[in-house]
Phi, psi and omega in degrees: 000338178303323178297322179293320178298314179297317179303308181294321180295315179295321177294322177299315178297317180298315180295323177294317177298323177294321177300319178297318179297321178293323177297315182298326182265002177078019179265071192294330178302322183276345172298308180299315181299313182291327175295319176301313180299320180298315180290319178304316185285327177288328174293323177291324175298316179299316178302312179300319180293319183288313188254354184052045183215165179292135180291152178301147178274085180206156174255000184281110185294321179296316178299315179297317180298322178291320179295331180273356182068016177274336187306313182286346180265342184295136173298154184306318181296327179281329172296316177299322180293325175303320178295327177291317183287326188311311182282359183275359175282093192266004187317307187243026181282154178287152182306320180296322178294316179299319180298314179297316180297318181300321180293332181276343184267081178280171177301317181294316180295320180294324177298317177297319179297315177299312181298316181289329175296316178300317179296314181294317177301315180297316180300316181295313182293328177292340179265004179303000000 
């Protein structure tokens, strides 16, 4: 299972770096998506590390945080941030939803999302 933990952790880092690249190029819709993916994957790494088992097949961050038993330990500001990230998983969203979401993802908001993603990733990895 150590290989799985490494796999998920490396993917989480890659997705975070991709979010930064999207921010740099002004592709703000994908900043949110990649930050969501980064947190999803670090939660799956934590799950694998904790239970030595395959992580649940879900994109729901709250569900993953509860399954890892981190949800009740998360500080209030990071719990609130999970709520911000949750709707940014745009994989299968309808075009009208994507359009509305894109308008809400300004440069300033994306900078906050990037900063908070980094903080949340660090908090999770420190709890391994």
